[in-house]
N, C-alpha and C positions, 0 to 999 in steps of 0.2 A: 493439274486437272481440277482439283477442288477450288483453287482460286479462279480458274477460268469459269467454272460453274457459278461461283458466287458473283462474278462479273455479269454473267447472263441474267441472273436474278436481279442484280442492281439496276439493269437497264429496263426492267419490266415496268417501272412506274417511278414517279417522283412527286415533288410538290406541284400543286396546281399553278402557283405563281413563281415568277423569278424572284429569288430572295437576294438581298444585298450580300456581297462578299465580305467575309471577315478575314483580316490578315493577322499575321503573327504579332504585329505591334498592338493591334486591338486586344488580342488575347493576353499579351504581357501586361498591358495596362489594367485589364480586368483582374488578372491574377494578383497584382499588387493590392488592388482595392479589396479583393476577397480576403487576402491575408491579414488585412487590418479590420475586418468585420467580425464581430462576435457571432457565434452560432445562435440559432433561434432559441428563445426561452419560452417554455410552456407557462401559461398563466391560467389561474382558476377562472372558469366561466360557468354560469348556470345553464341549464337546459334551455331556459327561455331566451337567454342571450344568444346562444348558438343558433336557435331557430330564427330569431329575429334578425341576426346579422346575415345569415345565409339568404333569408327571404328578401331582405333589403338589397343585397348584392344582385340577386336574380332580377329583381324589379328594375334596378338601375340599368342593367346591361341588356335585358331581353329585347326591347324595341330596336335599338341600334344594331344588335346582333342579328335579329330577324331580317332587317333591311339589308345588311351586308350579305347574309346567307342567300337571300333571294336574288340579290345582285350577282352573286357568284353562279348560282343555278347549277351546282354540281353535287350537292350533298343533302343532308337531312336538316330541315329547318323547323321541325316540330320536336321540342325537347321535353323530356320527363325527368324531373329532379328528385333524387332520393337521398335522404340523410342517413349516413351510416354512423353508428356509435363508436367506430374505430377511432382511437386517439392518435393514429399515425397522421403525419402531415402529408396527406395525399388525397387524390381524387381520380376519377376515371370516367372515360367515355366508352360505353359498352352497348351492344345491341343496337336496335333501331331508335336512335334519339335518346337513349338512356344515359343519364349523367349521375354518378354517385359522388357525393360530397362528404368527406369524413369530418367528424367533430373536431379532429386534430387541427384542421385548417384554421378554425376560429381560435383555438387554444394557442397556436403558434404565431398567427398573423399579428403584425405590429399595428395595423390600421385597417379600416374598411376597404381602402383601395387595393390592398394586397388580396383580400378575399375576392373582390371583384375580378382581379386578374386571374385567379384560379378558375372562377366560373367561366370567364370569357375564353380562357385557354381550352377548356373542355368543349365548349361550344364550337371553337375553331376546328377541333378534330372532326366533329360531325359536319360542319359547314363545308369542309374540304373532302368529305367522304373517306376519311382515313381508315375508319373501322372496316368498311367493306374492302378497301384496297389492301389492308394488312392481311385479311383472311385470304384473299386471292394470292398475294405474294407468298404466303406460307405454303399454300397448296402447290404452287409452281416450284418453289424451292425444294419441297419434299420430292417431287417427281424428278427434278434435276439431280438431287442427291442420290436417289436410287439408280438413275441412269449412269452416273459417274462410277458407282461401285460395279455395275454390270460391265462397263467398258474396261475398267481396271482389271476385273476378273478375267475377261476374255484375253487381254494382253498377257496376263500372268499364266494363262492356261488353267485357271481354276474357277469353279462356280462360287458365287457369294453365298454365304450362309444366311439363314433368316435373321440371326442376330446382327450381322453386319449390315444387312439391308435395312433393318429397323433403325439402327444407329444412323445410317446415311440419310434416311428419310427425316429423322428428328433434327439432325444437324442442318440438312438442306432447308427444312422448314424454318429453323431458327435464323439462318442466314437470310432467307427470303423475307422474313419479317423485319429483322433488325437492320439490314442494309438500307431499308426504306425508312425506318422509324426515326432515325436521327433527323432526317430532313422533314419528316412529319412534325416532330416536336418543334423544330425551328419555325415551320409554317404556322403551327398552332400558336406559338408565341407572337408571331407577326400579326396574325389575325386578331389575337387578344389585344395587342397594342392598338390596332385600328378600331376595334370595338370600343375600347376605353376612350380613345381620342374622340370618337363620334358621340360618346355618352358624356363628354366633358369631365371625365375622371382624371385626376392627377397621375400622369404616367411616371413621374419621378418617385412618387410615394409607392406606387405599385412595384416599381423596380426593386425596392428594398427586399421583397420576398425572394427574388432570384439571388441577391447577395447573401442573405442569411442562409438560404438553402445550400448555396455553394460553400459557405463557411462551415456548415454542419456536416456536409458530405466529405469534405477534405479531398475530393477528387479533382486534381488539377489538370488532368489530360484525358482525352477520350480514347478508349480502346475500341477495336473493331466490333466486338460483340456487346458493346454497351447499348442500351435502349435509348438513352438520352445523351445529348452533348454534355461534356464535363461542365461544371459550374462556371468557370471563367469564360469558356467558349460561349455558353448560353447568355451570359451577361453581355459579352461583346456583341453578339448577334442582336440582342434586344436593343442595345444602344444604336446600332446601325439601322434597325427597323424603325425605331422611334424617330430618328433624324429624318429618314426617308418619308415617313408618314406625315410628320409635321410640315415638311417642305411641300408635300403633295396635298396638304390640307385634308387628309383622311382618305384620299382616293387609293384604290387598290393598285398594285403594280401590274405590269403586263403578265399575261399567261406564260407559263414555261414552254 
């Protein structure tokens, strides 16, 4: 029953575009490359360098990203960037057009192209309206989780307790969000690659970020409740996306 419910949630939404398929051979090749890649190394940077690097990255990608976003016409195309002093190698798309960029991105990035990739990735989430879709999926998942507990209780001849109902809602909400988020992350990477291509930014240099992140995480396979594809899978998907984007000269793929 729980799996059936999760399948119902999975069908609620998906990526805006058709994304290229990634096969086991692609992932195996990426796994071998990740295995030979050193993890990211933090480097000392001044506050001025952090601010300047992020400001330059935003300036480089903003215009082509805005053009792509308006071309898609499904998401938020007005973005507000906020610098966080967190030293974690992370960023986030939240709220209506809000993008939070951690200091750690600049500390760990090997070049400016990798920083541009992070900025473009978060813009991709907003351009595809992933934030609003994720909230909607969590709500639907929570309702389905509660319904499943109620049906199971009726079959067993017992009423669900408030604790089991709350747990079901939490798990259902988690499944509702995560069953969608792996595809969201793949699409955000795809859109990031398209933005960088249109901006004339070296996609191969930007790719290094995915390799070093994969080497640092040491996660070689994706589990169902992970929010991101495993590192090698993400690298393989990036390579497929870049090949497709270059062949199409930056045009977006058909809608899903």
